[in-house]
C-alpha positions in Angstrom: -18.0 -3.4 -13.5 -19.3 -2.1 -16.8 -16.8 0.1 -18.7 -17.3 1.8 -22.0 -14.4 2.2 -24.4 -14.4 4.8 -27.2 -12.2 3.9 -30.2 -11.9 5.7 -33.6 -13.7 4.2 -36.6 -10.4 3.0 -38.2 -9.5 0.9 -35.1 -13.0 -0.2 -34.7 -13.0 -1.5 -38.3 -9.7 -3.3 -37.7 -11.0 -5.0 -34.6 -14.2 -6.1 -36.4 -12.1 -7.4 -39.3 -9.9 -9.4 -37.0 -12.8 -10.7 -35.0 -14.4 -11.9 -38.2 -11.2 -13.6 -39.3 -10.8 -15.3 -35.9 -14.5 -16.1 -35.6 -14.7 -14.3 -32.3 -16.7 -11.3 -31.2 -15.1 -7.8 -31.3 -15.7 -7.8 -27.5 -13.6 -11.0 -27.1 -10.8 -9.5 -29.2 -10.7 -6.3 -27.1 -10.8 -8.2 -23.8 -8.0 -10.5 -25.0 -5.9 -7.5 -26.1 -6.4 -5.7 -22.8 -5.6 -8.8 -20.8 -2.4 -9.4 -22.7 -1.4 -5.8 -22.3 -2.0 -5.8 -18.6 -0.1 -9.1 -18.1 2.8 -7.8 -20.1 3.0 -4.5 -18.2 2.7 -6.3 -14.8 5.6 -8.6 -15.8 7.6 -5.6 -16.9 7.0 -3.7 -13.7 7.9 -6.8 -11.6 11.1 -7.2 -13.6 11.9 -3.5 -13.0 11.2 -3.8 -9.3 13.4 -6.9 -9.0 16.2 -5.1 -10.9 16.0 -2.1 -8.6 16.1 -4.3 -5.5 19.1 -6.2 -6.9 20.9 -2.9 -7.6 20.1 -1.6 -4.1 21.5 -4.8 -2.6 24.6 -4.6 -4.7 25.2 -0.9 -3.7 24.8 -1.8 -0.1 26.9 -5.0 0.0 29.0 -5.0 -3.1 28.3 -8.7 -3.5 28.0 -9.9 -7.1 28.8 -12.4 -9.8 30.8 -11.5 -12.9 29.3 -12.0 -16.4 31.9 -14.7 -16.9 30.8 -16.6 -13.8 27.2 -16.4 -14.8 28.0 -17.5 -18.3 30.0 -20.5 -17.1 27.2 -21.5 -14.8 24.5 -21.2 -17.5 26.5 -23.2 -19.9 26.1 -26.2 -17.6 22.3 -26.0 -17.7 20.7 -29.1 -19.2 23.9 -31.1 -19.0 24.8 -34.1 -16.9 27.2 -31.8 -15.0 24.7 -29.0 -14.2 26.2 -26.7 -11.5 24.4 -25.0 -8.6 24.1 -21.2 -8.5 27.5 -19.8 -7.7 28.0 -17.9 -4.5 28.1 -14.1 -4.8 31.3 -12.5 -3.6 32.7 -9.0 -2.9 
């Protein structure tokens, strides 16, 4: 799929300068920037959807962990006494 992209002269110059510094083509720089943006936004949307699903589950069941419980569990990570995920409760 061929797509054209119109950018102003100032941004075009910045892309060309960066491409020269990185020894890459302006095309490569723009593709990399678009790819990183799309990946970041997809991850952000996934996080948002997961948070909304968690909130919906909480409002339906009331089951949760307190911040203190999560903190205590996380503090065991990487230790010889690493604990499993605590059970949610009402």
